[in-house]
C-alpha positions, 0 to 999 in steps of 0.5 A: 338697466342693471338687469339688462347689463347683467343679462348682457354680461351673462350672455357674453360669457356664455357665448364666449364659452360656447365659442371656445368649446366649438373651436376646440371641437373643430381643431381636435385631431381628426374627430375619431371616436375613442373607446374610453374618454380620457377623463373616464372615472376621474373627478372631471366626469362630474363636471358636466352637471356642475356646469349645468347647475352653476349656469342655471343658478347664475343665468336663471335660464334652465334650458340653455344651462342644461344643454351646455352641461350636456355638450360638455359631457359629449365633448369629454366623451369624444375627447373633443372630436367633432363627429363623436360629440354630435353622435354621442349627444344625439344618439346616446343622449336625446334619442337614447333617453327618449326611447327608454321605456321607463322614461316614456312611461313617466312622460305618458303619466305627466301628459295624462295627469296634465290633461286630468288637471285641465279637465278638473279646472274646466269642470269647475272642480278646482274652483269649487274646492277652492270655495269649500276650502275658503270656508274650512281653511281660513288661514295661510298656516292652515293652507300650508299644514293641509298641504304637508299632511296631504303630501305625507298621506300620498307616500306611494311614489314621489312623482305621483305625490308632486303632481297630485298634491300640487293640483289639489292644493293650488287653489287653496294656497293661491286663495291664501296668498301662499307663494308659488315658491313656498308651495313647491318647497312643501310639495318637494319636501313631502315627496322623496323625504316621505317616500324614503321612510315609507315601507310601502312605496316605490322607493322602498322597492328600489332600496331593497333591490340594491342590498345584495346578499341581505334581506333588503326589505328588513334592512330598509325597515331598520334604517328608517329611524336613522334616516335623519334628513328625511325626518328632520325635513318633515319636522322643519316643514311643520316648524317653519309654518307654525313658527311663521319663519322664512329666510333666504330668498323664500322670505322675499317670495313670501313677503311679496305673496302676502301683498298679492304677488304669489309669483315674485317676477316668475313667469305665470305658468298656469295661463294655458291651463286656465284658458278654458273657462271653468263651469260655474256649476262644478262641485267639490266632488268634481275634484275629489272623485278624479283624485281618489280614482287616480290614487286607487288606480295607480296603487292597483297598477303598482301591485299589478306590475309587482305580481299581486294578482298572480299570487305575490304578497302585498308587500312583495308586490310593492317591492317588485312594482314598476312605477313607470308602467304602473303610473301610466296604466293607472292614470290612463284608466283614471282618465277614462273613468273621469271622462265618463264621470264628467259626461254623466254629470253633464259638467263637461260634454265629451268634446270639452273633455277632449279639448282639455287633453291638448291643453293639459299637454301644453301645461306640461311641456316645460316639465317634459323639456326639463326632464328630457334635458336632465335625463340626457345630462345623466346619460352623459355623466354615466358615460364618463364613469362618474359611478366608478369614480365615486366607488373608488373614492368611497372605498379608499376613504373607508379604512380608518374612518369607520365611526365617521363613515355614516357622515362621510357616506351622507356627504358623498350621497348628497354630492353625487345626487346633487350632481347627477340629479338622481337619488336611485342612481346614488343608491345603486352606487353607494349601497353595495359599497357600504354592504361590502365594507361592513361585510362580516363586521359591524351590522349596526354601523352598516344599517346606519351607513345605508340609512346615511346613503339614502338620506344623502341621496334624498338630500342631493336630489332635493337640492338639485335643479336637474332632479326629476322630483324637483322638476315635477315639484315645480310643475305641480306648484306651477312655479318657475323652476329656478325660483323653486330651486333657489328658494328651497336650497337654504332650507335643504342645506340647513336640514343637511348640516344638522343631519351631518352632525347627527350622523357623526353622533350616530356613528359613535353611539349607534342608537337612533334615539339619541342623535334624532332628539338632539338634531330636532332640538338643534334645528328648532333652536336655529329656526328660533334664532333666525326668527328672533334675528329678523327685523319683522316678526313672521 
């Protein structure tokens, strides 16, 4: 009854909010579109994503929350003109992001991967792998450690990491009653945090491209030891699993999972994928072979788009690769090879393979919808000049706070990536500013600040419900998206607070090896205190 009242109250608030917005649009002056919004490059330009995030966390309903945020952005852009709002929302929003080649490539990759997962399940590969894992991985701790290690090994791209680790590890974690929320956290925490410290990855390529006038790749390598959020997040994952400590909403999900409820009231998202009965004759090779082929094809696709086969070096080809095209090409070739493989092994006939394609598509529809809304919300925020506002705010704060600048940049990166849902966009805004501030000044502090920018962007991206990586981690674990966000947020905040402290220290000592051990010891101490304060030992 209480839930119904709360839902009714939330619905009433949303209805009133939408009514007020609609009334403003109707009575706005003549509805003409103005060239520049009145809120352009002000703090109000960050309001649309804040509205979407707050509503999502309150209502637990992500689609309507994202749409309301998009609507607020369109209203601001048109200065509350009705015609301008509708045109901007549809033409510059949904149509624009869905016609963007990069975005379309990611959607193709999602659909193909969903189809491959459906084929693996139908061929019996996932079930066979689960049986094999039942013999070799006998504990919940072992299942979680295996997930972390696999996530670390797949460091080439975060999108690829999220969906591949999820499809491989789900049967194992389900068997050992690891909650969907915990699995999605482990997937998310080994996606961007691992990619941002891996020299051979699409993320290294992105960062290198934003460092103008400098050797971007060399700076990326030098920044790795200072990337405290990524390093502390990896340490934290191993610590919470080995120490058996969970806190916040995650503790509730894990307690329920140990009783057999791995969803904790979240919707079952794998019903469509499991509609096809698995082949009892399937073997482990029916899961392992397609995954290996997918990994190889996607890596080859990345170096191909980077010009490796035209004479470019291996490292440079990774740095110049187009992840969207590479993942689309690689996954398509892997899908064709998998169909041939299953047909040759006679675990799936060709017709059954084709039936898995729409099933996989249906399984990915929630992720595709959320991604589309998130991309559109980012487009609205960009059109309001959020990047320009952050640039001005950062440059004005740089003057007399040089030693504190890494910590300040970390916080700004966290907030910007959280509000916009993009870490790469945060790199593009902040890294050129940092390079300009430290030009002909302190090269070591510049490296620390660039690393702080990367760490803050990854942290904000990790926390944000509108981040594409967060969305894909939910999809990979088949976890309710809001459940994933609410359970991992306290974990990410803890790592962020300790990272902020380490960046304050690093700004003064200017060496990586003093702040990092201090941060690790502080993190372990906090986890130990949390464990001891819990009534029931982990």
